[in-house]
N, C-alpha and C positions, 0 to 999 in steps of 0.2 A: 256241097255239104259244108256247114261251118265247123270250126275246130271243136266247139263244145259238144256238138252232136256226135262227131267221130269219137271224142273222148268217152262220151256216155256209152256209145255202142261197144267200144273196146272194153269198158268196165263190166258190161253186162255178161261178158263171156266168163267172168269170175264173180265171186261174191263181193259186192261193193263194201267199202269200209267207211268209217267216219272221215278218214283222211281224204278219200275220193270225193266225198260230199263237200268238204272244206275247199279242196282245190277247184272243183267245178263252180262253186259259189264265190270263189275268190275271197274266202275268209279263213280265220284260224279254226283249228279243231275245237278250241274252247268256246268259240262263238256257236258252233253247231251244238255242242253239248248244252250250252245255256238255253238255246231254243227248245230242245227236246226234253230238257229237265224243268222247263217253265221257271227259270231262274231270273228272267228279266234282264234289263240292261242292254238289249239289242233293239235297234230301230225297226219300225214296221217294214221299211223297204228292204233292209238286210234280212230280216226274218223271212219275208216272202221269197227272196232269192235263195235262201237256204232250203226252204221247204220245196221250192220248185226243183232244186238240184236233187234233193232226196227222192222226190217222186220220179224224176227222170232216170235215176239210177236204181229205182226200186229198193231203196235202202230204208230200213227202220231200225231204231235202236234195240239192242238185245234186251228182252224182258228180264233175263237173268241179271244182266249188268245193272239195270234200273233197280231191281229188287235189292241187289247187293249194296248199291249206293244209298238207298233209302232205309235199309233195315239197320237195326241196332247190332252191334257186335255182341251184346249181352256179356260184356267183359269189363271188369274194373282193373286198372293198372296200379301197381305199387312198385316203386323203385327204391330199393334198400341201398343207401349210400354207405359203403364200408371201405374206407381207404386201405385198411390193413388186409383185406381179403386176398389181394394179389400176392402178399408176402407170406401169409401163414395159413390161408384157406380156412380160417376159423372165425367167421364173423358171429356176433351175437344175434341169433335169429329169434325174435320174440314170437315163438310158436303159439303161445296163448292168444296173442293178438290176431294172428292169422286165423285161428280157430273161430274167434268171435266174428271176424269179418265174413268168413265163408259160411258160417251158420245162417246169417241173415241173407247174404247174397244168394245162396243156394235155394232158399225158400222162395225167391223171386226169379229163379232160373237164370242167375248171373254167375259167372265164374271169376276167379281172381288170377291175374297174370303178373307173376313176379319177375322183376329184373334186378340184378345186382350191379351197382356202379362202383367205380373205384375213385371217383372225384366228383366235385360239384359240376364241373363241365361235362363229364360223362353222364351224369344224371340228367342234366338239362337236354343234352343231345337225345337221350332216350325218350324223354317226353315228346320232343319234336317228331321223332320217327314214329312213335305210337299214334300221334295225332294225324300226321300226314298219311299214314297207312290205314287210318280209321280202325285201328285194332282194338281200341278201348272207347267206352262211352264216358268214362270219368276216371279220376285218379285219387288215390289216398296219398297224402304227403306225410312224411315222418320227420320228427325232430327239427323244429324250427331253428334256424341259424341267425346269428347277428348279420344284418345286411342281406337277408334272404331275398333273392331275386325270383324265386320260383312262383310266388303269388302272381306277380305281373305276367310271367311267362305263360302260366296255364290260362290266364284270362285272354291273352293275345291268341293263344291256340284254340280258344273256344272250348276248353276242357272243363266241365264241372269238377270241382275239387273240394276235398275236406282235409284239414290238417289235424293230425293226431299230435297235439301239443298246443302251446300258446305262442301266438305270433310275437316276434321281437318288438314290433311297434304296432300301434293300432292299424287294423287293416280289415277290409270288408270280407276277407275270406272266412268261410265257416270253419270252426275248429272244435275239437273235443279236448279240453284241457286236462292236465294231470292232477287237478285238484289245486289247493292253495300253493302258491309259488314256493318251491323247495320242500314240498310236502313230504313228511316223513323224516327229513334230515334234522329238523328241530328236535324230534324225539330221540334220534341217534345221539346228538350232542348231549342232550340232558341225561341220557342213559350212561354215557361214558363219564360225564362229570360226576354223577351220583356214585359210580363205582370208584371214583378217586383218580381217574386218569387226568394228567395235565400235559403230557408230551404226546401229541396226536398228529398223525400224518393222514393225507388223503391222496388216493390214486383215482383221479376223476376222469370224466370223459373229455372230449374236445372243448377247448376254451370258447369256440365260437358257437357252440350249441346252447341254446337259450335255457333249456331245462337244466343242463349240467352246470351252467354258470349260476343259476338261481340256487341250486343245492349247495354249491361251494360257498356262496355268500352267506346263506343261512347257517351253515355249519360253522363258518368262521365267526360270525356275529354272536351266536349262542355260546360258543366256547370262550370267546373274549369276555362276554358278560359274566361267565362263571369263573373267571380268573385263570383260564387256561389259554393255550395258543395252538394254532395250526402250525406246528413246527416245520412241516414239509408238505408241499402241495405239488403233485406231479400229474398234470393233465396229459391226455393222449387218446389215441383211437380205442374203441371198445373191443379190445382183443385180449385174450389170456397172455399172449406173448408180450404185449405191452405191459400188462400188469406185472409179469415176472421181472421184466427189465427195470421198471420203476421201483419195484420193491428192493431189488439189489442195490440200486443207487441210494435209496433212503437208508438202508442198513449201513452202507459204507459211510454216509455223511452224517447220519443222526443215530448213532447206536443207543441213544437214551430213549428212543421211541418205545411207548408201551401199548399203543393201539393204532391200527390202520383202518381207514374207511375206504371201501372200494366202490366204484361206480356200478358194477354189476355183480351178481353172484358168481358168474363164470370167472370174472377177474379176481374175485376174492379167493376162490378155490386155487387158482394159479398162484396167487400170492401166499396162500397157506403152504403150498408145496415148496415155494422158495424159502419161506421162513424156516421150514424144517431142514432144508439143504444147508442152512447156516446154523444148524444145531439149536434152534429156538423152539420152545414148546408153545402150544396154543391151548388155552389162553394164559397159561402160567407166566410166560414171558412176554407175549404180545397178544392182545385181544384183536379180533378181526370182525368187521361188519361188512355185509354185502348190501345189494339193493336189487329188487325185483321180485324176491320171494319165489324163485323157481324151485321145483320139487327136488332137484338134485341137492340143494343146500341142506334139506332136512335129513338126507341120508348120508351126507358126508360125515367124517369123524375128525374133530368134533362137529356136531350139528351147527350149522351156520346161523348166527344172528343176522337178521336181514330186515329190510323194509318190504313188506308185501303189498303189491298193488294188483288189482284185478284188470290185467291187460285185455283179457277176453271180453270183459264188460265194455271196455272202451272201444274195442274192435266192433262190437255189435252196434254201439251208439254211432260210430263213424259210418258204418255201412247203411244204417237207416237214414242218416243225414244225407249221404251222398246219393242214395237212390231217390230221395225226395227232390234233391236238386236236379236230378235227371228226368223228373216228371213221372216217376214211378209211384203208384199209390202204395204206401207202406202202412202196415198195421200200427195203431197207436201203441205206445209203450209207456208204462209208468215206472220203468226201471230207473233208479237213481244211481249215478256214478259214485262209487264209494271211494273216499279218500284213502291214500296209502297209510299203512299202519306198521309200527315196529313189532317184529316178532323176535322175542329174546330167547336164544338157545344157548348152547354150551360153548360157543366160541368167544364169549366175552366174560370177563371176571375182573375183580379188583387188580390193579397193577402190583408188581412185586413189592414195592415199598409199602403200599397201603395194606397188602395182605400180611406182610411181616409185622407191621405196627399193630394190626388187629390181633394177631396171634400172641404177640408180646403182652399186649394189654389184657388179654384174656388169661 
């Protein structure tokens, strides 16, 4: 009896595995997998040897395993990169955007898998793990960054992707923009100028985030054209803790400040609390403007002037685009993405000097 026959006889006493087939045929496990999954790339002679070994061992691939390999996960991945989460546990979670995504995904029997990363490297590692484990059929990317490497990465991983934001350079990736670049910030600058503010500060998002840098540029340009200046600019992570720290620094270095513009409503509310800690009134001493138009801003005291944008609408648009990229038939929609708009509330008013001059003139 030859060795291959004895090996085959020994294997019959237990359930044969793909490893047994590979050993008997003198090939790798991946070669066996390619033959039985009809993936090609195997010579006719090697394929015959593999199939002969499988017959001799009475081995067939698991129907369940085949189904799992060929089926969709029916899940879309989203990695929220928030460097500050490890420090303060309070990232800005755009819940309206999640609602918009899930509304469309659920209609097509897809779910949303959320991961939180604490660095760009951590985020990219997460995409790799999701792709290798086939846990998602596609991904939504947030907040385009200068020098963004994620676009090339998802293409190499074979993951359909849509960006919520605008790419930092021209790229074939599908994206849902936030409207005109710096949208809403022009109106903020014009509002503060009209009120009479000339010493204005900004607590913005990370400098390498494309949308944040566009907003800062528009704010600076419009203020300069109106004869004012951005006296202090303090970028950083999107966290309330960062906002409080930056606000303290601004007050120490620029006590003449009469208005502060924040990157998010949550940051603005943290800034308002910090201003009060320093004995300042809002808006009598310092006017405050937020961004995103979250519900909490309307209920805060004083109610927060902010830029409102429909993140739920953008989430729905992103979900429809991604499902289409994944080959899912999606219902047509004539929904138009609405540009951000300034909502003026009680947290902004003329600065002390302008208010005093107006009262005196009256």
